[in-house]
N, C-alpha and C positions, 0 to 999 in steps of 0.2 A: 649922569642923564644923556652927556652927550656922546659916551664912547656906546650908550641903549639904544641911542636913535640911530646910531650910525647901524650897528649889527640890524637892527630892524631892516633897514633899507637896503643892506646888501642881500641879508635873506631872501625879500622880496623879488630882487633885480631876476632872478631866472624863472620867477614864473610869472613872467608878464612879456618875456621873449621865446623865439623856436628856438631851443639849445639841445644841446648834445653834452651825455654825459660820459663817464669813463668806461671803459668796455676793455679791461684788463681780463687775463684770463683767472686769477684769483689770487695772485700773489702780492698784491698792491694793500690786501685787507687780514696781511697775515706778518706775527709775531713783531720786530725789529720796524716793517713796512706800512705797519696800519696808523691810519689819521686819526688825531686828536686825541693823541695818547695822555696820562696824566701823568701831571710831574708835580712834588710836590716835596719837600728836602724836612719838610715842620713836623707832616703829617704820615706817621707810617703806612704805606697800603695795606689793606688786607691782600691774605694770601691767595684766595680765591675767589674767581669771579665769572657768575653766568649773565650770558648779556645773551636776549634776543630781540630780534629785527627783523622789520617788514620790508623788503626792497620792492619799488616799482622801476622798468625800466621800458622806455617807449621805441622803438627801433626807427630806423631809417625807412622802412616799410610797414607793413600794417602789425605783424607780433606786437604782443607787448607783453615783457617778460613779468610774472613776478617770482617771488622767494622768499618764505620765511626759513629763519639761520636761528639754531643755538651755539653758540661762541664759549667752548669754555677753557678757561684759563685757570691753570694751577702752577702757581709759585712752588718747587723744591724749597727752596730758603731764599736770603736775599739776592742771589745770582742772576738762578736756575729757574726755568720758569718750562710748561709743556701746553700747548694749545692743540683744541681739534675744533673741527667746526662741521657741524652736520646741517644743509640746507635739504629744503623740499621745495622744489621748481615745477611751476608749470607758468604755459605757456601757451597765450590764444592768438589767433589771427587768421586769418582769409584761407589759409591752406585748411588747417584745420587745429587739435587742439592737444597740448601733453602736459602730463600729470605725474614728474617719478621723483624719488631721492636723487639731488644731484650728486655733483663729487664731493668729498672726503676730502679736508686738509687737516693734516699735522705737520706742528709746526715746535723744534723746539729753541729757547733765546738765552741767551747768556750776556749778564752785563758782563762787559769787558774791562770797564773803567768807570770808576766815578768820583766826582770829587762834590763842592758845594757849588760848583758852576755849571757846571753840564754830566749828562752817564753818556759812552759809549753801550749802544747793545749788538750784538749779532744773531742772527737766525738761520736756521737750516732747516727744511721741511721737505714733506711731501705732499701733490693731491695725486687719489688715486679716482678710478674712475668706476663711477655703478651702472654704467651701461656701457654699449659699443658704439656709443649716437647713432644708432639707425632707427631709431622710432619711425614707424610709419603712417599715412593715412589710406587705408587701400591697399593699391600693389606698391605706392608711389612712394618712396624716402623721402623722407623732408628735409628741407633745406637746414644749417646748422643753427639759425635762428629759431629754428622748432626744437632742437635736441635742448634735453636736460642733462648732460653730460660731455665733455668736452673728447672722451671716449680714450684718454692716453694719459699714460702713467707719466707726470712731470716733479721733476729735482728743481728746489727752490732753497735761493742763499739770498742774505741780505747783511746788510749794517744800517744803524740809523745815529747818528748823533741828536740831542735834545738838552733844551733846559726851558727855563721859565717861557721864555718869548717864540723859541723856536725850535722846529724840529727838518731835520736833511738826513735822507732817508735812498738810499739804494741798494736795487737790488737787480738778480736774475730768474729767468724762468726757463726749463729746457724738458721739452717734450721729447720723450723717450723712444717712442714708437708710434706710427700711423693709424688714426682711429680707423671705425666702420663703415664711417657714411657711403653711402651708396648713392647721394643725389645728385644726379644731372641733368636738366632740362632736355636736353635731346630724349634721355628716358621717359618723359614725363606723359603717362599715359591719359588723356583726356580726350573729347568729341567737342570742346570747346574751345574755339582759337583764341578768343578774347581771354580765357585764364591761363590757356596756356604764353600770352603774351604776357600777363604779369606774372606769371611762376619762371622766365626768363630774365624778370630783373633780380634774383637771387644769384649770387656767384655759385658754379659748379664745386662742389669741397667731396667728390669723390675720394677715396682712402687719401683725406689730410693728412696732412706732415707739418704741424706746425712749425713756423721758425721759431728763434731764439727773441725772448723780450728781454732788455733791459729800462729798466725804470729809474725816476729822480725824482721824489717828492719834497719839493719845500711850503713849509708850513710857517705861517705866524698866529702866534698863539695870544689871546685877550684874556686873561684866566684874570676872574673877580673870587670874592668868599663863596660863592653859590654858581658862579652864570661863569661860561667859557664860550669863546667866541675864537673860528678858525677860517683865515682865508689862503690858499694856496692852491699851487699847481703842480702837476702830474703827467710831466712828458715820460710817456715810454715807446720806447723804440725796437722795432723787430728788426735784428741786425741781418738774420737768414729770411732768405722768402720762405713762404707757405711753399708748398707743394701737392699737387692734386695727379689723380688717374682722369685723364681725359677721356672724351668718345671713343677714340683709336686704340686705348691701351697706353700711352706713353703716359710718363711722367713729365709733369709740365711745372712752371711756379708762373707763368703768364696763361691771364685769358685770352682770349678770343679777339679784345681790345688790345693786348700788348701791355695791359696794367701789368704790376706785380706785386705779388702781397707782403711786400714790408717797407717801413718807414715808419716816419712817425705818425702816433696821436698823442693829442696833447688835450688835456681836461681841464679846468679850472674849477675849484673844491669850495664850496664853503660851507661849516659846521657850526651849529648852538646847539651847546651844552643847558642842562639845569641839575645841580644835586640837591636833593630831596634831605640827603644827611648823608652821615659817612658809607653808608650800604648802599646808597642804591641813588641813581638818577635818571635821566629820559636826553635823546642825543637826535636830531635832526643831521642830513645831511641831503645836500642838495651839488648836483655834478652837471656840468657844461661846458659840451665837447668845445674847443677852440678850432682845432685838425684833428682829421681822419685819414687812414690808406685809402687809397680808388678802390682795391681790389681787397678785399674780405671775408674771403671762403668759411673762417671760424665764426661769421656772423653772430661776434661781439659787439657791433656798432650799436652805440644806443645815440637817443635823440634827448633825451634828459632823463634822468634818476633821482628816484628819491629814496632814502630811506631813515625810518624810524625806531628808534629802539632805548632799549628800558634794562640795565644794568642793575646788579645784584653782585655786591661783595658780600663777603663772609670769611 
């Protein structure tokens, strides 16, 4: 009962504060890097899992991002598994609304070491864009906050160590190309100066080339028979600067204020889950941003995120 009261208290904390959530480009929920991974040496896990989740994220401006995701996990045998994620994303904000299929994630995971005390898993994967991230409202290209795709082919790799109490994971994500986004508030067409002042709050992102991201997940898990609860930290460091084309046609890595699109984004993550039986369960995830980059042309910054998911294993 003491553990249950602590879990409820920690879950409710983010609902009462102005918080910020995870803002990665996708690799933190792939393969060995995923949060709240199952671990049970006594019960043989089912080889196939289908997860359906509903995500809602509020941003630092008005857009609200919502995503419905089907996440398929197929174990080929005890050591090898394949993951496919298919999201449908819709965004609503002051500048307009968008809704399309999001970027598709593909991941291969292999267990490279297993003992009675812990497992080590490694993953390699990719993200495939579903559009060139240049959805528009009228003649104007929308900022990346409103885009349903990052518009890039990404390579992803990672490794994790997991036991009954802890998960440690690290990974890297590399964008291979520029996207096709053309947002630059210097080109925004409007006769309303108030609206233009609002548009200028978005970072320009013309032909964005995202920098390389490195992540670390540190997670403590409390497991009971049917209930589990995790609390963790998720630092993501952009080790190379984002690069865009400015209004003069030059490639730059800084905005007008001299801020560089690189550095640390740090989130606190809480999850709680309940298993109905060996085949199905539900999970709630909440994210709270502790630090963020000043210049975010990729539009991934979130104030608060919440995801509710259902898993079916067979």
